[in-house]
Wavefront OBJ file of the C-alpha trace (Angstrom):
o trace
v -15.504 -49.240 0.351
v -15.774 -45.285 0.818
v -19.623 -45.179 -0.353
v -22.556 -46.222 2.291
v -25.623 -47.782 1.108
v -27.757 -44.802 1.361
v -31.283 -46.244 0.174
v -31.077 -49.417 1.670
v -31.084 -51.579 -1.335
v -28.270 -53.530 -0.999
v -26.475 -51.736 -3.936
v -23.958 -49.467 -3.918
v -23.576 -46.782 -6.725
v -21.139 -44.263 -7.478
v -21.656 -41.536 -10.152
v -18.414 -39.563 -11.783
v -19.071 -36.721 -14.278
v -15.699 -36.532 -16.469
v -15.241 -33.473 -17.984
v -12.333 -33.454 -20.343
v -11.420 -29.351 -19.399
v -8.066 -28.747 -21.541
v -5.345 -25.837 -21.403
v -6.617 -25.303 -24.840
v -9.402 -22.749 -24.929
v -10.727 -23.202 -28.207
v -11.137 -27.016 -27.885
v -12.896 -26.280 -24.439
v -15.196 -24.293 -26.702
v -15.456 -26.647 -29.391
v -16.330 -29.210 -27.015
v -18.610 -27.431 -24.659
v -16.327 -28.507 -21.576
v -16.055 -25.058 -20.167
v -20.166 -24.785 -20.230
v -20.406 -28.110 -18.423
v -17.795 -27.391 -15.734
v -19.621 -24.022 -14.723
v -23.152 -25.822 -14.877
v -22.051 -28.600 -12.794
v -20.453 -26.060 -10.483
v -24.023 -24.259 -10.356
v -25.515 -27.305 -9.186
v -25.786 -29.032 -5.686
v -24.866 -32.704 -7.035
v -21.202 -32.656 -7.767
v -19.644 -31.756 -4.450
v -16.412 -33.380 -4.501
v -13.986 -32.132 -7.322
v -10.972 -33.116 -8.798
v -9.190 -31.064 -11.153
v -5.901 -29.670 -11.693
v -4.505 -26.216 -12.051
v -6.036 -25.712 -15.754
v -9.508 -25.900 -14.124
v -8.687 -22.977 -11.217
v -9.882 -20.105 -13.539
v -13.117 -21.338 -14.383
v -14.182 -22.991 -10.719
v -12.367 -20.420 -8.604
v -11.055 -22.989 -6.134
v -10.345 -20.156 -3.417
v -13.711 -18.758 -3.185
v -15.650 -22.193 -4.199
v -13.738 -25.338 -1.949
v -13.491 -25.662 1.623
v -10.394 -25.115 3.077
v -8.987 -28.378 3.958
v -5.986 -26.958 5.617
v -7.961 -25.912 8.485
v -9.942 -29.625 8.566
v -6.403 -31.776 8.232
v -3.633 -29.344 9.380
v -1.067 -32.150 10.042
v -1.854 -33.613 6.670
v 1.382 -32.863 4.301
v -0.856 -33.484 1.339
v -3.355 -31.142 1.926
v -2.793 -27.374 0.903
v -5.185 -24.987 0.966
v -8.393 -26.075 -1.000
v -6.696 -29.378 -2.187
v -5.654 -33.069 -1.044
v -3.037 -32.987 -3.706
v -2.567 -36.545 -5.442
v 1.256 -36.776 -6.647
v 3.078 -39.043 -3.979
v -0.386 -41.385 -3.008
v -1.516 -44.421 -4.095
v -4.199 -42.445 -6.349
v -3.045 -43.581 -9.954
v -2.495 -47.290 -8.840
v -6.353 -47.144 -6.970
v -7.658 -45.845 -10.458
v -5.462 -47.842 -12.689
v -3.558 -44.923 -14.441
v 0.177 -44.439 -14.763
v 1.941 -43.131 -11.951
v 3.274 -40.148 -14.325
v -0.272 -39.174 -15.266
v -0.854 -37.706 -11.691
v 0.937 -34.501 -12.074
v 2.055 -31.943 -8.690
v -1.190 -30.003 -9.811
v -3.605 -32.366 -9.271
v -5.992 -32.242 -6.314
v -9.078 -33.715 -4.693
v -11.550 -31.098 -3.219
v -15.386 -30.433 -1.741
v -17.252 -27.462 -2.692
v -18.699 -25.012 0.098
v -22.546 -24.946 0.423
v -23.904 -22.087 -0.955
v -26.692 -20.542 -2.886
v -26.241 -20.948 -6.672
v -27.839 -20.821 -9.780
v -29.435 -24.290 -10.036
v -29.643 -24.761 -6.237
v -29.685 -23.175 -2.615
v -27.382 -23.527 0.360
v -29.970 -25.938 2.191
v -29.860 -28.277 -0.770
v -26.024 -28.004 -1.411
v -25.775 -28.442 2.828
v -27.213 -31.944 2.241
v -25.024 -33.165 -0.194
v -22.358 -31.985 1.602
v -23.187 -33.737 4.455
v -23.752 -36.931 2.321
v -20.498 -36.666 0.098
v -17.644 -35.251 2.948
v -17.473 -38.596 4.818
v -16.419 -40.327 1.288
v -13.783 -37.120 0.831
v -12.731 -37.833 4.410
v -12.399 -41.822 3.809
v -10.338 -41.350 0.613
v -8.266 -38.472 1.974
v -7.450 -41.086 5.025
v -6.859 -44.030 2.584
v -4.564 -41.903 0.411
v -2.738 -40.534 3.358
v -1.211 -44.151 4.377
l 1 2 3 4 5 6 7 8 9 10 11 12 13 14 15 16 17 18 19 20 21 22 23 24 25 26 27 28 29 30 31 32 33 34 35 36 37 38 39 40 41 42 43 44 45 46 47 48 49 50 51 52 53 54 55 56 57 58 59 60 61 62 63 64 65 66 67 68 69 70 71 72 73 74 75 76 77 78 79 80 81 82 83 84 85 86 87 88 89 90 91 92 93 94 95 96 97 98 99 100 101 102 103 104 105 106 107 108 109 110 111 112 113 114 115 116 117 118 119 120 121 122 123 124 125 126 127 128 129 130 131 132 133 134 135 136 137 138 139 140 141 142 143
């Protein structure tokens, strides 16, 4: 498992918030997905991000995500802010078709900083909790 039992109750629980952001601006407006994504990016809760190039204009990964190439300089799947999921076992692990993992799909982690709904200290605490999870995922998918 990639997650620890953080509260010591013998259970491991993970939450994921899926926001079906699309290439269609009108659809994103109608469904409120751009607002949801922007709001999540202003909180200290959603540190690990899985996304593709279509969300980049909204989240600005070059400025909001950690440069993973500095942490994993020899990993061929890492480019700048993302561990790119194509040519890994990601599809098999989450139960989707391999062709659904496009070349622009990546996983990254947000930089701790002051935001609208959280401060840098709060984000740092979440980052410190979540980075080991990302590290284990990257290690596992790099095999």
